[in-house]
C-alpha positions, 0 to 999 in steps of 0.5 A: 808292925801293923799300918792300920792304926786305932789311935785317940785324937790329938793335935796335928803336926805343925807342918799339917797345920801350915798345909791347912793354912796354905789351902785356906789361903789358896781358897781365900785368894781364889775367893778374893780374885773372884770377888775382885773380878766380879767387882771389876765387872760390876764397876764396868756395868755401873760405868756403862749405866752411868754413861748411858744415863748421861747420854740419855740426859743429853739426848733428852735435852736435845729432844726438849730443845726440838720440842721447844722449836716445834712448839715455836713453829706450831705457834708461828703456823697457828698465827699464819693460819689465823692471818689466813683466816682473817684474810678469808673473813675479810674476803668473805665480807667483801664478797657479801658487800659485792653481792649486796651491790649487785642486788642494788644494781639489779633494782636500778636496772629494773627501774631503768627497764620500767622507765624504758618500757613506759617511754616506748609506750609514750612514744607510740602514743605520741606517734599516733597523735602526730599522725592524726595532726597531719603535716603539722605533726610530722616533726613531732612524729620524727621525735616520737620515733627517735624516743621510741628507738632510744627506749628500745636501745635502753631496754636492750642495754638494760637486758644485757646489763642484767644478764651480766649482773646475774652472771656476776651474782652467780660467781659471787655466790660461788665465791662466797660459798667457797669462802665459807668452806675455806673459813671452816677449813681454816677454823678446823686447822686452827683448832687442830693446830691448837690441840697439837700445840697443847699436846706438844706442850704436855709432851714437853712437860713430860720430857722435862720431868723425864730429863730431870729423872734421867739427870738424877739417875745419871748423878746417882750412877756417877756416885755409884760408879765412884763408890764401886770403883773405891770398893773394887780398889779395896777388894783389889788391895785385899786380893793383893794382900791375900796373894801376899799372905798366900806367898808368905804361907807358902814360904812358911809351909816350905820352912815348916816342911824343911824343919819337919824334914830336918826334925825327922832326920834328926829323930831317925838318926837318934832312933837307935838310941834308947831312952829310959822311956823305952825300958819303961814301955818294955817292962810294962809289956813284959810284966803284963804278958807274964801275968797273963799265964797263957796256955793258948792263943784265945783271941777273945781273952787276948783282946780283953787283956790288950784293952786293959793294958791300953787303958792303963797307960796313954803311952800305947798307941795300938796293941795286937797279937799274931800267931807263930806264922805272923798272922794277926789273930786279934783286932787292933786295940786302942784307947778309942776303938777297935779296928777289926780290919787288921785281923788276919794280916800277915806280918811275918816279914816285919822286923818286929815280928822276926826279931822277937821270935829269933832273939827270944827277947823283947824287941824295940824298933827304931823311931818311924812315922805312923801312916795313920796319924803321921806322928812319930812312934816306935814298936815294942814286941815280945814273944808270948809263951805258954806254961811250959815256956814255949813260944806261941805268938808275938805281942806288938805294942806301938808306943807314942814317941811324944809320950816317951819324950814327956816321960 
């Protein structure tokens, strides 16, 4: 009986279907587990993003508060600088007034100096006139001399005051110039502080906008995290259901395998019994062989005859012919195609070949499971004879057990 089968397509046995179901359930479980793991990872990522956005929101609020504090401090600094500027301006005006007062004093000193000079001239003239008057003018000469001395002292004092006044004027001019420079620096500081405050306020507005965006992202992240958690929980539920289905499928597959084994055992136990279908198949094979009227084993003609016989009945799975040595000389002929790979195979040790030649009658094997289709079948073999009745080969016919049961 050849193990290489040429058979037409048919439904698979139940246990194979269950095996396929188990494999599909296993793949589904692996996919569900992978999706569940990815969902957990996504949930963790979204939660991290939400937490980061929340932290960024809190940090942004802190930055905004710090910006507000800095703006307040800048405002205070600007106010203080403006106060310093006002003080400097007041001091500059005071110095300007001092310079003007010094100028007035200088004019007064100049007037006093002129008076002292004229008084000295008058005292000289009076001394001259007193000397001319003789003794009568001695008293007047003494007075004129005292007036001249007083004029000299006044002139010397006026000169000293003028020197001091010039020094004071120089210092006042320097202080006034320094005050102008300080006033310019204060104004520059005021301008810089105002610009810095404006930029700080603009940055605060941008930060406030950023905080709003981050807050929106944080809220959206929290919502997405809740949704992802719900999806992950749903996927976990599906994965758990898939695992339960896989376990159930394994249980069903085990039951199917057990039923298959029991069925096979029962079939093998009844395989030695012969139904009416066995005789029908044997009669068809014997009738066909008798009608061939063979003289020799012509492989080409035999394959044509086997194809005709196979086409006449769906009960035949495979048909093939061997010579007296058990060597297969034809291809495996089936309803769907021909299998050339079995040509030349040695079947001399197989019961169906030996029994047909030894008994010289048709042989029907027990039921067995086909290696090619995993279906139950049996083999009918008959000796081939020439016109003189001499055996020249053996015909093997694999018949489908399901067809026998239906028939």
